[in-house]
N, CA, C and O atoms as a CHARMM CRD file, in Angstrom:
* protein
*
  380
    1    1 MET  N      0.84600  -1.19300  -0.00100 PROA 1      0.00000
    2    1 MET  CA     0.05000  -0.00400   0.00400 PROA 1      0.00000
    3    1 MET  C      0.86200   1.25800  -0.01500 PROA 1      0.00000
    4    1 MET  O      1.74800   1.40400   0.82700 PROA 1      0.00000
    5    2 LYS  N      0.62500   2.17100  -0.91000 PROA 2      0.00000
    6    2 LYS  CA     1.38800   3.35500  -1.00500 PROA 2      0.00000
    7    2 LYS  C      1.01600   4.33400   0.11700 PROA 2      0.00000
    8    2 LYS  O     -0.15400   4.49500   0.46700 PROA 2      0.00000
    9    3 ALA  N      2.08900   5.00400   0.68700 PROA 3      0.00000
   10    3 ALA  CA     1.84400   5.99800   1.72700 PROA 3      0.00000
   11    3 ALA  C      1.28100   7.24100   1.11900 PROA 3      0.00000
   12    3 ALA  O      1.70800   7.65100   0.04000 PROA 3      0.00000
   13    4 LYS  N      0.28600   7.88300   1.81200 PROA 4      0.00000
   14    4 LYS  CA    -0.35800   9.07400   1.29000 PROA 4      0.00000
   15    4 LYS  C     -0.36400  10.15600   2.34500 PROA 4      0.00000
   16    4 LYS  O     -1.17000  11.08500   2.28200 PROA 4      0.00000
   17    5 GLY  N      0.52700  10.04400   3.31400 PROA 5      0.00000
   18    5 GLY  CA     0.48600  10.99200   4.40800 PROA 5      0.00000
   19    5 GLY  C      1.19200  12.32600   4.14300 PROA 5      0.00000
   20    5 GLY  O      1.73200  12.56300   3.06200 PROA 5      0.00000
   21    6 TYR  N      1.17000  13.18400   5.15900 PROA 6      0.00000
   22    6 TYR  CA     1.71600  14.52700   5.04600 PROA 6      0.00000
   23    6 TYR  C      3.21000  14.48900   4.82100 PROA 6      0.00000
   24    6 TYR  O      3.76900  15.34700   4.13800 PROA 6      0.00000
   25    7 ARG  N      3.86000  13.48400   5.40300 PROA 7      0.00000
   26    7 ARG  CA     5.35700  13.44400   5.31600 PROA 7      0.00000
   27    7 ARG  C      5.84000  12.27900   4.48300 PROA 7      0.00000
   28    7 ARG  O      6.90000  11.71800   4.76200 PROA 7      0.00000
   29    8 LYS  N      5.08800  11.90300   3.46700 PROA 8      0.00000
   30    8 LYS  CA     5.54100  10.77400   2.59200 PROA 8      0.00000
   31    8 LYS  C      6.77700  11.15200   1.82800 PROA 8      0.00000
   32    8 LYS  O      6.95500  12.30800   1.44500 PROA 8      0.00000
   33    9 LYS  N      7.62600  10.18300   1.60700 PROA 9      0.00000
   34    9 LYS  CA     8.91400  10.34800   0.89600 PROA 9      0.00000
   35    9 LYS  C      9.86000  11.29900   1.66100 PROA 9      0.00000
   36    9 LYS  O     10.78700  11.84300   1.06200 PROA 9      0.00000
   37   10 GLY  N      9.64800  11.49900   2.92600 PROA 10     0.00000
   38   10 GLY  CA    10.45600  12.41800   3.65100 PROA 10     0.00000
   39   10 GLY  C     11.69800  11.83500   4.26300 PROA 10     0.00000
   40   10 GLY  O     12.58700  12.56900   4.69400 PROA 10     0.00000
   41   11 ARG  N     11.77500  10.44800   4.31100 PROA 11     0.00000
   42   11 ARG  CA    12.91200   9.85100   4.96400 PROA 11     0.00000
   43   11 ARG  C     14.26500  10.19700   4.25700 PROA 11     0.00000
   44   11 ARG  O     15.26300  10.52000   4.90300 PROA 11     0.00000
   45   12 ASN  N     14.23900  10.11500   2.95000 PROA 12     0.00000
   46   12 ASN  CA    15.49300  10.47800   2.21400 PROA 12     0.00000
   47   12 ASN  C     15.66300  11.96400   2.00500 PROA 12     0.00000
   48   12 ASN  O     16.78500  12.46900   1.96400 PROA 12     0.00000
   49   13 LEU  N     14.55600  12.66400   1.87400 PROA 13     0.00000
   50   13 LEU  CA    14.61800  14.11600   1.66200 PROA 13     0.00000
   51   13 LEU  C     15.19700  14.84200   2.88200 PROA 13     0.00000
   52   13 LEU  O     15.97300  15.78600   2.73500 PROA 13     0.00000
   53   14 LEU  N     14.82100  14.40200   4.07200 PROA 14     0.00000
   54   14 LEU  CA    15.19900  15.09300   5.31900 PROA 14     0.00000
   55   14 LEU  C     16.34600  14.35900   6.01200 PROA 14     0.00000
   56   14 LEU  O     16.62900  14.70700   7.15800 PROA 14     0.00000
   57   15 SER  N     17.00600  13.41500   5.44700 PROA 15     0.00000
   58   15 SER  CA    18.03300  12.67900   6.14200 PROA 15     0.00000
   59   15 SER  C     19.25900  13.49400   6.32200 PROA 15     0.00000
   60   15 SER  O     19.62000  14.27500   5.44000 PROA 15     0.00000
   61   16 LYS  N     19.92300  13.34000   7.44800 PROA 16     0.00000
   62   16 LYS  CA    21.14500  14.11400   7.79300 PROA 16     0.00000
   63   16 LYS  C     22.21200  13.04800   8.15700 PROA 16     0.00000
   64   16 LYS  O     21.91800  11.90500   8.50700 PROA 16     0.00000
   65   17 THR  N     23.46800  13.51800   8.04300 PROA 17     0.00000
   66   17 THR  CA    24.58800  12.65100   8.43200 PROA 17     0.00000
   67   17 THR  C     24.57200  12.46500   9.89200 PROA 17     0.00000
   68   17 THR  O     23.85600  13.17300  10.60100 PROA 17     0.00000
   69   18 SER  N     25.34600  11.52600  10.38000 PROA 18     0.00000
   70   18 SER  CA    25.37500  11.24800  11.85200 PROA 18     0.00000
   71   18 SER  C     25.92100  12.38700  12.68600 PROA 18     0.00000
   72   18 SER  O     25.56300  12.55500  13.85100 PROA 18     0.00000
   73   19 GLU  N     26.79500  13.16600  12.06900 PROA 19     0.00000
   74   19 GLU  CA    27.36900  14.34200  12.79900 PROA 19     0.00000
   75   19 GLU  C     26.32100  15.45900  12.97700 PROA 19     0.00000
   76   19 GLU  O     26.36800  16.18700  13.96900 PROA 19     0.00000
   77   20 LYS  N     25.39400  15.60000  12.04700 PROA 20     0.00000
   78   20 LYS  CA    24.40400  16.70600  12.06300 PROA 20     0.00000
   79   20 LYS  C     23.06300  16.23600  12.62700 PROA 20     0.00000
   80   20 LYS  O     22.13900  17.04600  12.70500 PROA 20     0.00000
   81   21 GLY  N     22.90900  14.99400  13.01600 PROA 21     0.00000
   82   21 GLY  CA    21.64100  14.50800  13.49900 PROA 21     0.00000
   83   21 GLY  C     21.37200  14.94000  14.90100 PROA 21     0.00000
   84   21 GLY  O     22.18300  15.63100  15.51900 PROA 21     0.00000
   85   22 GLY  N     20.22800  14.53400  15.41400 PROA 22     0.00000
   86   22 GLY  CA    19.87000  14.88300  16.77800 PROA 22     0.00000
   87   22 GLY  C     19.27500  16.27400  16.93500 PROA 22     0.00000
   88   22 GLY  O     18.63000  16.80900  16.03300 PROA 22     0.00000
   89   23 PHE  N     19.51200  16.83400  18.10100 PROA 23     0.00000
   90   23 PHE  CA    18.95400  18.14500  18.43200 PROA 23     0.00000
   91   23 PHE  C     19.69000  19.26800  17.72700 PROA 23     0.00000
   92   23 PHE  O     20.91900  19.22900  17.66300 PROA 23     0.00000
   93   24 PRO  N     19.01200  20.25400  17.20200 PROA 24     0.00000
   94   24 PRO  CA    19.73300  21.37400  16.49800 PROA 24     0.00000
   95   24 PRO  C     20.53100  22.24000  17.47900 PROA 24     0.00000
   96   24 PRO  O     20.19400  22.31900  18.66000 PROA 24     0.00000
   97   25 PRO  N     21.58900  22.88800  16.98200 PROA 25     0.00000
   98   25 PRO  CA    22.33700  23.76100  17.86900 PROA 25     0.00000
   99   25 PRO  C     21.49300  24.98700  18.30000 PROA 25     0.00000
  100   25 PRO  O     20.55800  25.39400  17.61100 PROA 25     0.00000
  101   26 ILE  N     21.85600  25.54400  19.44700 PROA 26     0.00000
  102   26 ILE  CA    21.09900  26.60500  20.00000 PROA 26     0.00000
  103   26 ILE  C     21.07300  27.86800  19.14000 PROA 26     0.00000
  104   26 ILE  O     20.12200  28.64700  19.21800 PROA 26     0.00000
  105   27 LYS  N     22.08100  28.07600  18.33800 PROA 27     0.00000
  106   27 LYS  CA    22.13200  29.27500  17.48500 PROA 27     0.00000
  107   27 LYS  C     21.03100  29.22000  16.42100 PROA 27     0.00000
  108   27 LYS  O     20.62000  30.25800  15.90300 PROA 27     0.00000
  109   28 ARG  N     20.55100  28.01500  16.09500 PROA 28     0.00000
  110   28 ARG  CA    19.45600  27.94700  15.08300 PROA 28     0.00000
  111   28 ARG  C     18.15700  28.38800  15.73700 PROA 28     0.00000
  112   28 ARG  O     17.29800  28.94900  15.05700 PROA 28     0.00000
  113   29 TRP  N     17.98400  28.15300  17.04300 PROA 29     0.00000
  114   29 TRP  CA    16.77000  28.54200  17.77900 PROA 29     0.00000
  115   29 TRP  C     16.73600  30.06900  18.00100 PROA 29     0.00000
  116   29 TRP  O     15.68000  30.69700  17.93000 PROA 29     0.00000
  117   30 LEU  N     17.93400  30.65200  18.27600 PROA 30     0.00000
  118   30 LEU  CA    17.99800  32.07600  18.67800 PROA 30     0.00000
  119   30 LEU  C     18.28000  32.99600  17.49500 PROA 30     0.00000
  120   30 LEU  O     18.43900  34.20100  17.69000 PROA 30     0.00000
  121   31 ALA  N     18.34800  32.46300  16.26900 PROA 31     0.00000
  122   31 ALA  CA    18.67400  33.30100  15.14100 PROA 31     0.00000
  123   31 ALA  C     17.56600  34.32200  14.88000 PROA 31     0.00000
  124   31 ALA  O     16.38000  34.00800  14.98700 PROA 31     0.00000
  125   32 THR  N     17.96400  35.53400  14.54100 PROA 32     0.00000
  126   32 THR  CA    16.99500  36.56400  14.21000 PROA 32     0.00000
  127   32 THR  C     17.17700  36.99300  12.76500 PROA 32     0.00000
  128   32 THR  O     18.29400  37.00800  12.24900 PROA 32     0.00000
  129   33 TYR  N     16.08600  37.33700  12.12300 PROA 33     0.00000
  130   33 TYR  CA    16.12300  37.71300  10.72800 PROA 33     0.00000
  131   33 TYR  C     15.34400  39.06600  10.53200 PROA 33     0.00000
  132   33 TYR  O     14.31200  39.30500  11.15900 PROA 33     0.00000
  133   34 ASP  N     15.86600  39.88400   9.68100 PROA 34     0.00000
  134   34 ASP  CA    15.26000  41.16500   9.40500 PROA 34     0.00000
  135   34 ASP  C     14.23600  41.03000   8.26300 PROA 34     0.00000
  136   34 ASP  O     14.29000  40.11700   7.43900 PROA 34     0.00000
  137   35 LYS  N     13.29200  42.00200   8.26400 PROA 35     0.00000
  138   35 LYS  CA    12.29800  42.02700   7.20500 PROA 35     0.00000
  139   35 LYS  C     12.96900  42.26300   5.86500 PROA 35     0.00000
  140   35 LYS  O     13.77400  43.18300   5.72300 PROA 35     0.00000
  141   36 GLY  N     12.64700  41.44600   4.89600 PROA 36     0.00000
  142   36 GLY  CA    13.23300  41.56100   3.54300 PROA 36     0.00000
  143   36 GLY  C     14.47200  40.73800   3.36200 PROA 36     0.00000
  144   36 GLY  O     15.01400  40.69400   2.25800 PROA 36     0.00000
  145   37 GLN  N     14.95300  40.07600   4.40300 PROA 37     0.00000
  146   37 GLN  CA    16.18900  39.29700   4.29300 PROA 37     0.00000
  147   37 GLN  C     15.91400  38.01200   3.49100 PROA 37     0.00000
  148   37 GLN  O     14.84500  37.41700   3.62500 PROA 37     0.00000
  149   38 LYS  N     16.86000  37.59300   2.67500 PROA 38     0.00000
  150   38 LYS  CA    16.76900  36.37600   1.86000 PROA 38     0.00000
  151   38 LYS  C     17.12500  35.17300   2.80000 PROA 38     0.00000
  152   38 LYS  O     18.10900  35.22800   3.53800 PROA 38     0.00000
  153   39 ILE  N     16.33100  34.13100   2.75500 PROA 39     0.00000
  154   39 ILE  CA    16.64500  32.93100   3.56200 PROA 39     0.00000
  155   39 ILE  C     16.38100  31.71300   2.72800 PROA 39     0.00000
  156   39 ILE  O     15.70300  31.77200   1.70300 PROA 39     0.00000
  157   40 ALA  N     16.93200  30.58600   3.18700 PROA 40     0.00000
  158   40 ALA  CA    16.72700  29.31100   2.51900 PROA 40     0.00000
  159   40 ALA  C     16.03500  28.39900   3.51700 PROA 40     0.00000
  160   40 ALA  O     16.38900  28.39900   4.69600 PROA 40     0.00000
  161   41 ILE  N     15.06700  27.63200   3.07600 PROA 41     0.00000
  162   41 ILE  CA    14.35700  26.67400   3.89300 PROA 41     0.00000
  163   41 ILE  C     15.21700  25.38700   4.04300 PROA 41     0.00000
  164   41 ILE  O     15.48100  24.68000   3.07000 PROA 41     0.00000
  165   42 ASP  N     15.63100  25.12100   5.27100 PROA 42     0.00000
  166   42 ASP  CA    16.44800  23.93100   5.56700 PROA 42     0.00000
  167   42 ASP  C     15.80500  23.22500   6.75000 PROA 42     0.00000
  168   42 ASP  O     16.09900  23.52000   7.90800 PROA 42     0.00000
  169   43 ILE  N     14.93400  22.29900   6.43800 PROA 43     0.00000
  170   43 ILE  CA    14.07300  21.62800   7.48300 PROA 43     0.00000
  171   43 ILE  C     14.98500  20.77400   8.36200 PROA 43     0.00000
  172   43 ILE  O     15.79000  19.98100   7.87400 PROA 43     0.00000
  173   44 TRP  N     14.83000  20.96600   9.68300 PROA 44     0.00000
  174   44 TRP  CA    15.52100  20.10000  10.66700 PROA 44     0.00000
  175   44 TRP  C     14.52200  19.00500  11.06800 PROA 44     0.00000
  176   44 TRP  O     13.53100  19.30300  11.73300 PROA 44     0.00000
  177   45 PRO  N     14.75900  17.75400  10.68100 PROA 45     0.00000
  178   45 PRO  CA    13.71500  16.71400  10.86500 PROA 45     0.00000
  179   45 PRO  C     13.41300  16.35900  12.29300 PROA 45     0.00000
  180   45 PRO  O     12.35100  15.79100  12.54800 PROA 45     0.00000
  181   46 GLY  N     14.25900  16.64900  13.22700 PROA 46     0.00000
  182   46 GLY  CA    14.00700  16.28000  14.62400 PROA 46     0.00000
  183   46 GLY  C     13.06500  17.24300  15.36300 PROA 46     0.00000
  184   46 GLY  O     12.64600  16.95300  16.48300 PROA 46     0.00000
  185   47 VAL  N     12.73700  18.36300  14.75800 PROA 47     0.00000
  186   47 VAL  CA    11.86200  19.34300  15.41900 PROA 47     0.00000
  187   47 VAL  C     10.57400  19.48100  14.57300 PROA 47     0.00000
  188   47 VAL  O     10.63000  19.87100  13.40700 PROA 47     0.00000
  189   48 TYR  N      9.40900  19.15200  15.18400 PROA 48     0.00000
  190   48 TYR  CA     8.16400  19.11900  14.45000 PROA 48     0.00000
  191   48 TYR  C      7.47100  20.50300  14.46500 PROA 48     0.00000
  192   48 TYR  O      6.76200  20.83800  13.51700 PROA 48     0.00000
  193   49 GLU  N      7.66400  21.28400  15.49900 PROA 49     0.00000
  194   49 GLU  CA     6.95100  22.56100  15.64000 PROA 49     0.00000
  195   49 GLU  C      7.46800  23.55900  14.62100 PROA 49     0.00000
  196   49 GLU  O      8.67700  23.73200  14.47200 PROA 49     0.00000
  197   50 GLY  N      6.57500  24.20200  13.93500 PROA 50     0.00000
  198   50 GLY  CA     6.95300  25.19400  12.95100 PROA 50     0.00000
  199   50 GLY  C      7.55100  24.67000  11.69500 PROA 50     0.00000
  200   50 GLY  O      8.16700  25.42500  10.94300 PROA 50     0.00000
  201   51 MET  N      7.39100  23.38000  11.43500 PROA 51     0.00000
  202   51 MET  CA     7.95300  22.73000  10.26200 PROA 51     0.00000
  203   51 MET  C      7.08900  22.99200   9.03600 PROA 51     0.00000
  204   51 MET  O      5.88600  22.73000   9.05400 PROA 51     0.00000
  205   52 PRO  N      7.70300  23.51400   7.95900 PROA 52     0.00000
  206   52 PRO  CA     6.94100  23.69000   6.75400 PROA 52     0.00000
  207   52 PRO  C      6.74700  22.39500   5.98500 PROA 52     0.00000
  208   52 PRO  O      7.37700  21.38800   6.30600 PROA 52     0.00000
  209   53 HSD  N      5.88500  22.40400   4.97300 PROA 53     0.00000
  210   53 HSD  CA     5.63400  21.19800   4.19300 PROA 53     0.00000
  211   53 HSD  C      6.94900  20.82000   3.46900 PROA 53     0.00000
  212   53 HSD  O      7.79700  21.68000   3.23300 PROA 53     0.00000
  213   54 LEU  N      7.10300  19.56200   3.13100 PROA 54     0.00000
  214   54 LEU  CA     8.30700  19.02500   2.51300 PROA 54     0.00000
  215   54 LEU  C      8.56000  19.60200   1.15400 PROA 54     0.00000
  216   54 LEU  O      9.69800  19.61800   0.68500 PROA 54     0.00000
  217   55 ARG  N      7.52100  20.07400   0.51300 PROA 55     0.00000
  218   55 ARG  CA     7.66900  20.65600  -0.84900 PROA 55     0.00000
  219   55 ARG  C      8.53000  21.91800  -0.85100 PROA 55     0.00000
  220   55 ARG  O      9.04400  22.32200  -1.89400 PROA 55     0.00000
  221   56 TYR  N      8.68600  22.54700   0.33400 PROA 56     0.00000
  222   56 TYR  CA     9.44100  23.80300   0.42600 PROA 56     0.00000
  223   56 TYR  C     10.89900  23.58100   0.78500 PROA 56     0.00000
  224   56 TYR  O     11.66000  24.54500   0.86100 PROA 56     0.00000
  225   57 GLN  N     11.30700  22.34600   1.00700 PROA 57     0.00000
  226   57 GLN  CA    12.70100  22.04100   1.38400 PROA 57     0.00000
  227   57 GLN  C     13.65600  22.52800   0.27000 PROA 57     0.00000
  228   57 GLN  O     13.51100  22.14900  -0.89200 PROA 57     0.00000
  229   58 GLY  N     14.63700  23.37600   0.65100 PROA 58     0.00000
  230   58 GLY  CA    15.61800  23.87600  -0.29700 PROA 58     0.00000
  231   58 GLY  C     15.17800  25.12000  -1.05900 PROA 58     0.00000
  232   58 GLY  O     15.95500  25.63100  -1.86500 PROA 58     0.00000
  233   59 ARG  N     13.98900  25.62100  -0.84600 PROA 59     0.00000
  234   59 ARG  CA    13.48100  26.80600  -1.53500 PROA 59     0.00000
  235   59 ARG  C     14.08600  28.02500  -0.89800 PROA 59     0.00000
  236   59 ARG  O     14.46500  28.00600   0.27300 PROA 59     0.00000
  237   60 VAL  N     14.18000  29.10700  -1.68700 PROA 60     0.00000
  238   60 VAL  CA    14.64100  30.43400  -1.22300 PROA 60     0.00000
  239   60 VAL  C     13.51700  31.37200  -1.17900 PROA 60     0.00000
  240   60 VAL  O     12.70800  31.42300  -2.10500 PROA 60     0.00000
  241   61 GLY  N     13.43100  32.13500  -0.11200 PROA 61     0.00000
  242   61 GLY  CA    12.33100  33.09000   0.08800 PROA 61     0.00000
  243   61 GLY  C     12.81200  34.33400   0.74200 PROA 61     0.00000
  244   61 GLY  O     14.01400  34.56100   0.88300 PROA 61     0.00000
  245   62 GLN  N     11.84200  35.16700   1.15400 PROA 62     0.00000
  246   62 GLN  CA    12.12900  36.42700   1.72300 PROA 62     0.00000
  247   62 GLN  C     11.24300  36.59400   3.00700 PROA 62     0.00000
  248   62 GLN  O     10.06000  36.25300   3.00600 PROA 62     0.00000
  249   63 VAL  N     11.84600  37.11700   4.06800 PROA 63     0.00000
  250   63 VAL  CA    11.14200  37.32800   5.30300 PROA 63     0.00000
  251   63 VAL  C     10.12900  38.47200   5.13100 PROA 63     0.00000
  252   63 VAL  O     10.49300  39.58000   4.73800 PROA 63     0.00000
  253   64 ILE  N      8.87300  38.18900   5.42700 PROA 64     0.00000
  254   64 ILE  CA     7.83300  39.20900   5.31600 PROA 64     0.00000
  255   64 ILE  C      7.60400  39.84900   6.68200 PROA 64     0.00000
  256   64 ILE  O      7.56900  41.07600   6.77900 PROA 64     0.00000
  257   65 GLU  N      7.44500  39.04700   7.74900 PROA 65     0.00000
  258   65 GLU  CA     7.20600  39.54500   9.08000 PROA 65     0.00000
  259   65 GLU  C      7.52800  38.49400  10.08600 PROA 65     0.00000
  260   65 GLU  O      7.80400  37.34800   9.72900 PROA 65     0.00000
  261   66 LYS  N      7.49900  38.86800  11.36800 PROA 66     0.00000
  262   66 LYS  CA     7.64300  37.97200  12.45100 PROA 66     0.00000
  263   66 LYS  C      6.34600  37.86800  13.22900 PROA 66     0.00000
  264   66 LYS  O      5.71000  38.87900  13.52700 PROA 66     0.00000
  265   67 ARG  N      5.94300  36.61800  13.56600 PROA 67     0.00000
  266   67 ARG  CA     4.69100  36.38400  14.37200 PROA 67     0.00000
  267   67 ARG  C      5.12900  35.47300  15.50700 PROA 67     0.00000
  268   67 ARG  O      5.44100  34.29700  15.32000 PROA 67     0.00000
  269   68 GLY  N      5.13800  36.06000  16.66600 PROA 68     0.00000
  270   68 GLY  CA     5.54300  35.26700  17.83300 PROA 68     0.00000
  271   68 GLY  C      6.98600  34.82600  17.68900 PROA 68     0.00000
  272   68 GLY  O      7.87900  35.65600  17.52200 PROA 68     0.00000
  273   69 ARG  N      7.22400  33.48100  17.75500 PROA 69     0.00000
  274   69 ARG  CA     8.54900  32.99700  17.61800 PROA 69     0.00000
  275   69 ARG  C      8.84600  32.63200  16.15000 PROA 69     0.00000
  276   69 ARG  O     10.00500  32.41000  15.79800 PROA 69     0.00000
  277   70 CYS  N      7.82900  32.56900  15.30700 PROA 70     0.00000
  278   70 CYS  CA     7.99900  32.13200  13.90700 PROA 70     0.00000
  279   70 CYS  C      8.08700  33.33400  12.97200 PROA 70     0.00000
  280   70 CYS  O      7.78900  34.46500  13.35400 PROA 70     0.00000
  281   71 TYR  N      8.50200  33.05900  11.74300 PROA 71     0.00000
  282   71 TYR  CA     8.61200  34.05200  10.69200 PROA 71     0.00000
  283   71 TYR  C      7.65300  33.70900   9.53000 PROA 71     0.00000
  284   71 TYR  O      7.44500  32.54100   9.20300 PROA 71     0.00000
  285   72 VAL  N      7.09800  34.72200   8.94200 PROA 72     0.00000
  286   72 VAL  CA     6.31100  34.52300   7.75100 PROA 72     0.00000
  287   72 VAL  C      7.23000  34.70000   6.53800 PROA 72     0.00000
  288   72 VAL  O      7.85500  35.74900   6.38400 PROA 72     0.00000
  289   73 ILE  N      7.31000  33.72500   5.71300 PROA 73     0.00000
  290   73 ILE  CA     8.20300  33.69300   4.58200 PROA 73     0.00000
  291   73 ILE  C      7.38100  33.70100   3.27600 PROA 73     0.00000
  292   73 ILE  O      6.41600  32.95100   3.11800 PROA 73     0.00000
  293   74 GLY  N      7.79800  34.56600   2.36400 PROA 74     0.00000
  294   74 GLY  CA     7.20200  34.60900   1.07100 PROA 74     0.00000
  295   74 GLY  C      8.07400  33.87900   0.08300 PROA 74     0.00000
  296   74 GLY  O      9.21900  34.27000  -0.14400 PROA 74     0.00000
  297   75 ILE  N      7.53800  32.79600  -0.52500 PROA 75     0.00000
  298   75 ILE  CA     8.25500  31.99000  -1.49100 PROA 75     0.00000
  299   75 ILE  C      7.62400  32.12000  -2.86600 PROA 75     0.00000
  300   75 ILE  O      6.46100  31.76600  -3.05600 PROA 75     0.00000
  301   76 PRO  N      8.41200  32.64100  -3.85600 PROA 76     0.00000
  302   76 PRO  CA     7.79300  32.80800  -5.18200 PROA 76     0.00000
  303   76 PRO  C      7.62200  31.46800  -5.85600 PROA 76     0.00000
  304   76 PRO  O      8.56200  30.68000  -5.96300 PROA 76     0.00000
  305   77 LEU  N      6.39100  31.22100  -6.31500 PROA 77     0.00000
  306   77 LEU  CA     6.07400  30.02300  -7.07800 PROA 77     0.00000
  307   77 LEU  C      5.78800  30.46200  -8.50300 PROA 77     0.00000
  308   77 LEU  O      6.17600  31.57000  -8.87200 PROA 77     0.00000
  309   78 ASP  N      5.13700  29.65800  -9.31800 PROA 78     0.00000
  310   78 ASP  CA     4.97500  30.00700 -10.72100 PROA 78     0.00000
  311   78 ASP  C      4.37400  31.39200 -10.95800 PROA 78     0.00000
  312   78 ASP  O      5.04200  32.28400 -11.48100 PROA 78     0.00000
  313   79 LYS  N      3.11600  31.56400 -10.57200 PROA 79     0.00000
  314   79 LYS  CA     2.43500  32.82400 -10.79900 PROA 79     0.00000
  315   79 LYS  C      1.95900  33.50600  -9.54700 PROA 79     0.00000
  316   79 LYS  O      1.19800  34.47100  -9.61600 PROA 79     0.00000
  317   80 ARG  N      2.39300  33.02200  -8.39700 PROA 80     0.00000
  318   80 ARG  CA     1.95200  33.56200  -7.09100 PROA 80     0.00000
  319   80 ARG  C      3.11400  33.44000  -6.08400 PROA 80     0.00000
  320   80 ARG  O      4.17400  32.87500  -6.35600 PROA 80     0.00000
  321   81 THR  N      2.83300  34.00700  -4.92000 PROA 81     0.00000
  322   81 THR  CA     3.78300  33.90300  -3.81000 PROA 81     0.00000
  323   81 THR  C      3.13200  33.19400  -2.66000 PROA 81     0.00000
  324   81 THR  O      2.08600  33.60700  -2.16000 PROA 81     0.00000
  325   82 ALA  N      3.77200  32.10800  -2.24000 PROA 82     0.00000
  326   82 ALA  CA     3.22200  31.33200  -1.11600 PROA 82     0.00000
  327   82 ALA  C      3.73500  31.95400   0.16900 PROA 82     0.00000
  328   82 ALA  O      4.92000  32.27000   0.28100 PROA 82     0.00000
  329   83 LYS  N      2.85600  32.12900   1.12900 PROA 83     0.00000
  330   83 LYS  CA     3.19700  32.64500   2.47300 PROA 83     0.00000
  331   83 LYS  C      3.12900  31.48500   3.42600 PROA 83     0.00000
  332   83 LYS  O      2.07000  30.87700   3.58400 PROA 83     0.00000
  333   84 ILE  N      4.22700  31.16200   4.06200 PROA 84     0.00000
  334   84 ILE  CA     4.23000  30.08300   5.04400 PROA 84     0.00000
  335   84 ILE  C      4.83700  30.58000   6.35100 PROA 84     0.00000
  336   84 ILE  O      5.69500  31.46300   6.34900 PROA 84     0.00000
  337   85 MET  N      4.38600  30.00900   7.46500 PROA 85     0.00000
  338   85 MET  CA     4.93400  30.33000   8.77500 PROA 85     0.00000
  339   85 MET  C      5.96200  29.26100   9.12100 PROA 85     0.00000
  340   85 MET  O      5.65000  28.07100   9.06500 PROA 85     0.00000
  341   86 VAL  N      7.15900  29.65100   9.47000 PROA 86     0.00000
  342   86 VAL  CA     8.25800  28.70400   9.71500 PROA 86     0.00000
  343   86 VAL  C      8.98300  29.10400  10.99900 PROA 86     0.00000
  344   86 VAL  O      9.18800  30.29000  11.25900 PROA 86     0.00000
  345   87 SER  N      9.36200  28.12900  11.78300 PROA 87     0.00000
  346   87 SER  CA    10.13200  28.35100  13.00400 PROA 87     0.00000
  347   87 SER  C     11.58300  28.64500  12.56200 PROA 87     0.00000
  348   87 SER  O     12.02300  28.15600  11.52200 PROA 87     0.00000
  349   88 PRO  N     12.30600  29.42600  13.33600 PROA 88     0.00000
  350   88 PRO  CA    13.69000  29.78300  12.93300 PROA 88     0.00000
  351   88 PRO  C     14.62900  28.56500  12.86300 PROA 88     0.00000
  352   88 PRO  O     15.70200  28.66000  12.26500 PROA 88     0.00000
  353   89 VAL  N     14.26400  27.47100  13.43500 PROA 89     0.00000
  354   89 VAL  CA    15.06700  26.22300  13.38800 PROA 89     0.00000
  355   89 VAL  C     15.15000  25.68700  11.95100 PROA 89     0.00000
  356   89 VAL  O     16.13900  25.07000  11.55700 PROA 89     0.00000
  357   90 HSD  N     14.09200  25.94000  11.18900 PROA 90     0.00000
  358   90 HSD  CA    13.99300  25.35900   9.81800 PROA 90     0.00000
  359   90 HSD  C     14.41000  26.33700   8.70100 PROA 90     0.00000
  360   90 HSD  O     14.17800  26.05200   7.52600 PROA 90     0.00000
  361   91 ILE  N     14.99900  27.44200   9.03600 PROA 91     0.00000
  362   91 ILE  CA    15.49000  28.40700   8.03000 PROA 91     0.00000
  363   91 ILE  C     16.94100  28.76000   8.33100 PROA 91     0.00000
  364   91 ILE  O     17.40100  28.64400   9.46700 PROA 91     0.00000
  365   92 ARG  N     17.64100  29.18300   7.31400 PROA 92     0.00000
  366   92 ARG  CA    19.02400  29.65900   7.52000 PROA 92     0.00000
  367   92 ARG  C     19.23900  30.81900   6.55200 PROA 92     0.00000
  368   92 ARG  O     18.60600  30.87200   5.49800 PROA 92     0.00000
  369   93 PRO  N     20.13500  31.75300   6.90500 PROA 93     0.00000
  370   93 PRO  CA    20.35000  32.86000   6.04000 PROA 93     0.00000
  371   93 PRO  C     21.01000  32.40800   4.71500 PROA 93     0.00000
  372   93 PRO  O     21.78000  31.44900   4.67800 PROA 93     0.00000
  373   94 LEU  N     20.69300  33.09900   3.69000 PROA 94     0.00000
  374   94 LEU  CA    21.23000  32.80700   2.38400 PROA 94     0.00000
  375   94 LEU  C     22.58000  33.50200   2.26800 PROA 94     0.00000
  376   94 LEU  O     22.64300  34.73000   2.31600 PROA 94     0.00000
  377   95 ALA  N     23.62900  32.76400   2.12100 PROA 95     0.00000
  378   95 ALA  CA    24.97100  33.37400   2.05200 PROA 95     0.00000
  379   95 ALA  C     25.31000  33.89100   0.68900 PROA 95     0.00000
  380   95 ALA  O     26.40000  34.42600   0.48600 PROA 95     0.00000
């Protein structure tokens, strides 16, 4: 039977090496981002809160605003911009 869940095919997509596995470093939790800053979605599989959908893994977006501990990210798609709320653990600054 084929899996049809929210996180299907996520085992290989979100896999990390043994050195990077486990709990994320504290600097990922405490990172702050400014409005308009470019970021990349880098999902940390061990943290479920504030996790975006798997289709956004590796996408580049722009910070629109901050809501509580999360950030609203605008990701350009074909003809529209998707707005998603993401915890700072699952994003990193675009270098």
